[in-house]
C-alpha positions in Angstrom: -35.4 -2.5 11.8 -37.6 -4.2 9.3 -37.7 -7.9 9.5 -36.4 -10.0 6.5 -39.3 -11.3 4.5 -39.5 -15.0 3.6 -37.0 -15.6 0.9 -39.6 -17.3 -1.4 -42.0 -14.3 -1.4 -41.6 -11.9 -4.2 -42.5 -8.9 -2.1 -41.8 -5.3 -2.9 -39.4 -3.4 -0.7 -38.5 0.2 0.0 -35.2 1.7 -0.9 -32.8 3.3 1.5 -33.6 7.1 2.1 -30.9 9.3 0.6 -29.0 11.5 3.0 -27.3 14.9 2.3 -24.6 14.7 -0.4 -20.9 14.7 0.6 -17.7 14.2 -1.3 -16.9 10.5 -1.6 -14.5 8.9 0.7 -11.0 8.3 -0.7 -9.0 5.2 -0.9 -7.1 6.3 2.2 -10.0 4.7 4.2 -8.6 1.2 3.3 -6.6 -0.2 6.2 -4.4 -3.2 6.8 -5.8 -6.7 6.3 -4.8 -10.3 6.0 -6.0 -13.5 4.4 -6.9 -16.4 6.6 -7.8 -20.0 5.9 -11.1 -21.2 7.3 -9.5 -23.7 9.7 -6.8 -21.4 11.3 -7.6 -19.9 14.7 -4.7 -19.6 17.2 -6.2 -16.7 19.2 -7.4 -17.3 22.7 -11.1 -17.0 23.2 -12.0 -13.5 24.5 -14.0 -13.1 27.7 -17.5 -12.0 26.9 -18.8 -8.9 28.7 -22.3 -7.4 29.2 -21.1 -4.3 27.3 -22.0 -1.9 30.1 -18.4 -0.7 30.6 -16.2 -1.6 27.7 -15.9 -3.6 24.5 -14.5 -7.1 24.4 -12.1 -7.1 21.5 -9.8 -9.7 19.9 -7.1 -7.0 20.0 -7.0 -4.0 22.3 -7.8 -0.8 20.4 -8.5 -2.6 17.1 -11.8 -3.6 15.5 -11.0 -6.9 13.9 -13.3 -7.3 10.9 -14.1 -10.5 9.1 -14.9 -10.1 5.4 -15.0 -12.0 2.1 -13.3 -9.7 -0.4 -14.8 -11.2 -3.6 -18.1 -9.4 -3.7 -17.8 -6.2 -5.5 -19.0 -3.5 -5.0 -19.4 -4.3 -1.3 -15.9 -5.8 -0.6 -13.1 -6.7 -2.9 -9.4 -6.2 -3.5 -8.1 -3.8 -6.2 -5.3 -4.6 -8.6 -2.8 -3.5 -6.0 -4.3 -5.9 -3.4 -5.8 -3.1 -1.4 -9.2 -3.6 0.3 -12.0 -1.6 -1.3 -15.8 -1.5 -1.3 -18.8 0.1 0.2 -18.9 -2.2 3.2 -15.2 -1.8 4.0 -15.3 1.9 3.8 -18.4 2.0 6.0 -16.9 -0.1 8.7 -13.7 2.0 8.6 -15.8 5.1 9.1 -17.6 3.3 12.0 -14.2 2.4 13.5 -13.2 6.0 13.3 -16.4 7.0 15.2 -15.6 4.5 17.9 -11.9 5.5 18.1 -10.7 2.1 17.0 -8.2 1.0 14.4 -9.7 -1.3 11.8 -8.1 -4.6 10.6 -9.7 -6.7 7.9 -9.3 -10.5 7.9 -10.3 -12.1 4.5 -11.9 -15.5 4.6 -14.6 -17.6 3.0 -18.1 -16.2 3.4 -19.6 -19.2 5.2 -16.9 -18.9 8.0 -17.7 -15.3 8.9 -20.7 -15.7 11.2 -19.2 -18.7 13.1 -16.0 -16.6 13.4 -17.8 -13.8 15.1 -19.8 -16.2 17.3 -16.6 -17.8 18.6 -15.4 -14.5 20.1 -11.9 -15.3 19.1 -11.5 -14.6 15.3 -13.4 -11.4 14.6 -15.1 -8.7 16.6 -17.6 -8.1 13.8 -18.1 -9.2 10.2 -19.3 -7.1 7.3 -19.7 -8.7 3.9 -23.2 -8.0 2.5 -24.5 -10.3 5.3 -28.3 -10.5 5.5 -29.8 -10.5 9.0 -31.7 -13.8 9.1 -33.3 -15.8 12.0 -30.9 -18.6 11.4 -27.9 -16.4 11.8 -29.3 -14.6 14.8 -29.0 -17.9 16.7 -25.2 -17.4 16.5 -24.6 -13.7 16.5 -26.5 -10.4 17.0 -26.8 -7.8 14.2 -26.5 -4.1 14.0 -29.3 -2.0 12.5 -29.5 -2.5 8.7 -27.5 -0.2 6.5 -28.7 -1.4 3.0 -31.5 -3.4 1.4 -31.0 -5.7 -1.5 -32.9 -8.2 -3.6 -32.1 -11.4 -5.6 -31.2 -11.6 -9.3 -31.2 -14.4 -11.9 -28.1 -14.2 -14.2 -27.6 -16.2 -17.4 -25.1 -16.0 -20.3 -26.1 -13.5 -22.9 -26.2 -16.1 -25.6 -28.6 -18.3 -23.6 -32.0 -17.4 -25.2 -33.7 -20.5 -23.7 -34.1 -19.0 -20.2 -36.0 -15.7 -20.1 -37.6 -13.4 -17.5 -41.0 -15.0 -18.5 -40.1 -18.6 -18.2 -37.1 -18.8 -15.7 -39.2 -20.3 -12.9 -40.2 -23.3 -15.1 -36.9 -23.6 -16.8 -34.8 -23.6 -13.7 -37.1 -25.7 -11.5 -36.4 -29.0 -13.1 -33.9 -31.8 -12.7 -32.0 -30.9 -15.9 -31.1 -27.4 -14.6 -27.9 -26.5 -12.7 -28.0 -23.3 -10.6 -24.8 -21.7 -9.3 -24.7 -19.9 -5.9 -22.3 -18.6 -3.3 -21.9 -21.1 -0.4 -23.7 -20.1 2.7 -25.5 -17.1 1.1 -29.1 -16.2 1.1 -29.0 -16.8 -2.7 -28.3 -20.4 -1.9 -31.3 -20.6 0.4 -33.4 -18.8 -2.1 -32.5 -21.2 -4.9 -33.1 -24.2 -2.7 -36.6 -22.9 -1.8 -37.7 -21.7 -5.2 -36.0 -24.2 -7.4 -36.1 -27.5 -5.4 -35.9 -29.7 -8.4 -32.7 -28.2 -9.8 -29.1 -29.1 -9.0 -27.7 -26.4 -6.7 -23.9 -26.0 -6.9 -22.2 -23.8 -4.4 -19.0 -21.9 -4.9 -17.0 -20.0 -2.3 -17.4 -16.5 -3.7 -19.2 -14.4 -6.4 -16.3 -14.3 -8.7 -16.0 -18.1 -8.8 -19.8 -18.3 -9.4 -19.7 -16.0 -12.5 -16.5 -17.7 -13.8 -18.3 -21.0 -13.6 -21.3 -19.7 -15.4 -19.1 -18.2 -18.1 -17.4 -21.6 -18.5 -20.8 -23.3 -19.0 -20.8 -25.1 -15.7 -24.4 -24.1 -14.9 -27.5 -22.6 -16.5 -27.8 -19.6 -14.2 -26.3 -17.8 -11.2 -28.6 -16.7 -8.4 -27.0 -13.8 -6.5 -27.8 -10.4 -5.0 -29.1 -7.7 -7.4 -26.3 -5.2 -6.7 -23.5 -7.7 -7.2 -25.1 -9.0 -10.4 -25.3 -5.4 -11.7 -21.7 -4.7 -11.0 -20.2 -8.0 -12.2 -22.2 -8.1 -15.5 -21.2 -4.5 -16.3 -17.5 -4.9 -15.7 -15.8 -8.3 -15.3 -18.4 -10.6 -16.9 -20.0 -8.9 -19.8 -20.9 -12.2 -21.4 -23.5 -12.6 -18.6 -26.7 -10.8 -18.1 -29.4 -10.3 -15.4 -32.7 -11.6 -16.8 -34.8 -11.1 -13.6 -34.7 -9.1 -10.4 -36.8 -10.5 -7.5 -37.8 -8.4 -4.5 -36.8 -10.2 -1.4 -36.2 -7.2 0.9 -32.9 -8.4 2.3 -31.4 -6.2 5.0 -27.6 -6.1 5.2 -26.3 -5.7 8.7 -23.0 -6.0 10.7 -22.6 -9.3 12.6 -21.5 -8.8 16.2 -20.7 -11.2 19.0 -23.8 -11.7 21.2 -22.0 -10.7 24.3 -20.7 -7.4 23.1 -23.8 -5.3 23.6 -21.9 -2.0 24.2 -20.2 -2.5 20.9 -23.5 -3.1 19.1 -25.1 0.0 20.7 -22.2 2.2 19.6 -22.1 0.7 16.1 -25.8 1.4 15.7 -25.3 5.0 16.8 -22.4 5.3 14.3 -24.6 4.0 11.4 -27.2 6.6 12.3 -24.7 9.4 12.4 -23.1 8.4 9.1 -26.5 8.2 7.5 -27.5 11.6 8.8 -24.3 13.3 7.8 -24.4 12.0 4.2 -21.5 9.6 4.4 -23.6 6.5 3.6 -25.1 8.3 0.6 -21.7 9.4 -0.6 -20.4 5.8 -0.4 -23.4 4.5 -2.3 -22.7 7.1 -5.1 -19.0 6.3 -5.1 -19.6 2.5 -5.6 -22.6 3.1 -7.9 -25.0 1.2 -5.5 -28.7 1.9 -5.9 
């Protein structure tokens, strides 16, 4: 697996190779889920194992998946409250490969990695999570399944900040940059715009709503999310710059669950080889 490049470097990256085309997965892949506050955890801590014989799971026979369902097209809830998105269909397909039911638990993004690390809240988390050295101190990661970059988003009527001058305009004390709390976008903004005021919100929808309400000058977020949200929910906003950061999305797994990691990696390979990953990318218009 390629290592994540330093967030401040505007390095070019490769795109994921396309697999054989399949028909897209249907909405039947969505399974049960729940919403959880960041402070609730009544489950007993599970015994960690070396993974040589079996998985250590929060619930027997079930893969409990932490996610943050406000990040279309990767994870979100539709108008009926059903879980949808590229990540969630991918982890459902992985669960099927492993012979496990899949249960989603919705929570704030910055609680997901600690929840996996605890061994008590989630077996894994999938939520467009970038594999970073800081996060590897708490959890282990699967092989990457998607690569993304950062994007700078402004309101359409903001002609003051452009692709040519965004670095100067945003890196000053008068600028306010909106980011998702705990995300690589937050780290990117802190590193590249240290003079600006960085304001975190809990999810992407809140970030774009804040920008639309003139609570900041720009949103820094991942390229794919910026593309989706500006095209659909927030057409008063626009992407003015895409920046190559080579971020590898991977599934966060408890460090003691090595057998589970090995089998998830094999499932990712199988689903890439048989065209499922490519079909999901086409279904959710992910490039």
